[in-house]
Structures are given as C-alpha cells and as structure tokens.
C-alpha positions in Angstrom: 103.9 105.5 220.6 107.6 105.7 219.6 109.1 104.7 216.9 110.7 101.1 216.6 112.8 100.0 213.6 112.7 96.2 214.0 116.4 95.9 211.9 118.0 98.3 214.1 120.9 95.5 215.7 121.3 95.0 211.8 122.1 98.5 211.3 124.0 98.8 214.4 126.2 96.0 213.4 126.6 97.5 209.9 127.6 100.5 211.0 130.4 99.1 213.0 131.6 97.0 210.0 131.7 100.2 208.0 133.8 101.4 210.7 135.9 98.6 211.0 136.9 98.4 207.7 137.3 102.2 207.4 140.4 102.5 210.2 141.7 99.5 208.1 142.2 101.9 205.3 143.4 104.1 207.2 145.8 102.3 208.9 147.2 101.0 205.1 147.2 104.9 204.1 149.0 105.7 207.4 151.6 103.1 205.9 151.5 103.8 202.7 152.6 107.8 203.5 155.7 105.9 206.2 156.8 104.0 203.4 156.7 107.3 200.9 158.1 109.4 203.2 160.7 106.7 203.7 161.7 106.2 200.5 161.9 110.4 200.0 164.4 110.4 202.8 166.4 107.4 201.6 166.7 109.2 198.3 167.9 112.4 200.0 170.2 110.6 201.8 171.5 109.2 198.2 171.9 112.3 196.8 174.5 113.5 199.9 176.4 110.5 199.5 176.6 111.0 195.6 177.5 114.8 196.5 180.1 113.6 199.2 181.7 111.5 196.7 182.1 113.9 193.5 183.8 116.3 196.7 186.4 113.9 197.9 186.9 112.4 194.6 187.8 115.8 193.1 190.8 116.5 196.3 191.6 113.0 196.0 190.0 109.5 197.3 191.9 106.1 198.2 190.4 103.2 196.6 188.8 102.0 199.5 186.9 104.6 200.8 185.7 104.8 197.2 184.7 101.1 197.3 183.4 102.4 201.0 180.9 104.6 199.6 180.3 102.4 196.3 178.9 99.9 198.8 176.7 102.3 200.5 174.9 103.0 197.8 174.0 100.0 196.6 172.8 98.9 199.9 170.4 102.1 199.6 169.9 100.5 196.1 168.9 98.0 197.3 166.5 99.5 200.2 165.1 101.5 198.1 163.8 98.6 195.3 162.8 96.8 199.1 160.6 99.6 199.7 159.1 100.1 196.2 158.2 96.1 196.6 156.9 97.2 199.7 154.7 100.1 198.2 153.4 98.5 195.5 151.9 95.9 198.1 150.5 98.4 200.5 149.0 100.0 197.2 147.3 96.6 195.7 146.0 95.9 200.0 144.8 99.7 199.5 142.7 98.8 196.6 141.4 95.5 198.2 140.9 97.2 201.3 138.9 100.1 199.5 136.3 97.7 198.2 135.7 96.0 201.4 134.8 99.6 203.0 132.4 100.4 199.6 131.4 97.4 200.3 130.5 97.6 204.1 129.3 101.2 203.3 126.7 100.2 200.8 125.0 97.4 202.7 124.9 100.0 205.9 123.4 102.3 203.5 120.6 100.0 202.1 119.7 99.3 206.0 119.9 103.1 206.4 117.7 104.1 203.7 115.1 101.3 204.9 115.0 102.6 208.1 114.4 106.5 207.2 111.5 105.0 204.6 110.0 103.6 207.9 110.6 106.4 209.8 108.4 108.5 207.2 105.7 106.0 206.8 105.6 105.9 210.7 105.3 109.6 210.9 103.0 110.2 207.7 100.4 107.5 210.1 101.1 109.6 213.2 100.1 112.2 211.5 97.4 111.3 210.1 96.0 109.5 213.5 96.3 112.8 215.2 94.8 114.2 212.5 91.4 111.9 213.1 91.3 112.3 216.6 91.4 116.1 215.8 88.7 116.1 213.7 86.7 113.8 215.4 87.0 115.9 218.7 85.5 118.8 216.4 82.6 116.9 215.5 81.9 115.9 219.0 82.1 119.5 220.0 80.0 120.1 217.1 77.5 117.5 217.8 77.1 119.1 221.5 76.7 122.5 220.4 73.9 121.7 218.5 72.4 119.2 221.2 72.8 122.1 223.8 
C-alpha cells in the first residue's frame, strides 16, 4: 500500500501560491534595478551637461545657450525627482510583497512539515508490519521444524 497524503491538494496549492508570490517579488526587484540604473544614467548625463556648460562658459557662451543648458538641467532634476518617488514606491511595494511571500512560504512549510511527519509515521508502521510478517514467518518455520 502506497503512502497517501490527504492534504496533497492543499500542499500543491500552497506551493503554487508561494511560487506566485516569489515571481511578484522578483518582478518588483527587476523594476527597482531598472529605476536605479536609470537614475545612475541620468546622473551621468547631468554631470556631462555640467561639464559641457563649464567648458563652453570658459570659451564664451551666449545667453540663449546658457538658458538652454539650465533648462536641460532643470528637466534632468525633475526627472530625477520623479524617479526617486517611483523608487520609494517600489521599495514600499517590495517590502509588502516580501511579507506576502514569507506568509505564503510559511503556510506551505507548515503543510510540507505535516506531510513529512505523516510520511515518517507511515514508514515506521510499514517497517513494523514487515517485521511482524517476518517474525510470524520465522515462528511458522520453527513450528514446522519441531513437528517434522
């Protein structure tokens, strides 16, 4: 007789839930990495703009060019502010998702632990049953030898 875990369906559902929550967590991590990379790129671009303005200013620059550079830097700062806000939102979402994932994992682990305990009890019972059968067979053979 094979081992049958009565809550196998529940365990499968818990495993799927855990996997789903992990995938959501990984998606948020990827989004965070993308926003951080964009912020680094934006900062590098802003530094390049500043260097260009200083270089041009030392060679002589018109007011229009200076105004255009200031507008580019202002737009860059605004974009950085928006990215910072998005980064904070994603970090909060990641923390909340981490809690969801940990809860799903704990629920799955509880059912998995129950399965392991029941499997161990079943294996022990199978071992005892096998030993009883061997003992009975031994006794039957002993009795047959005495009678012959």
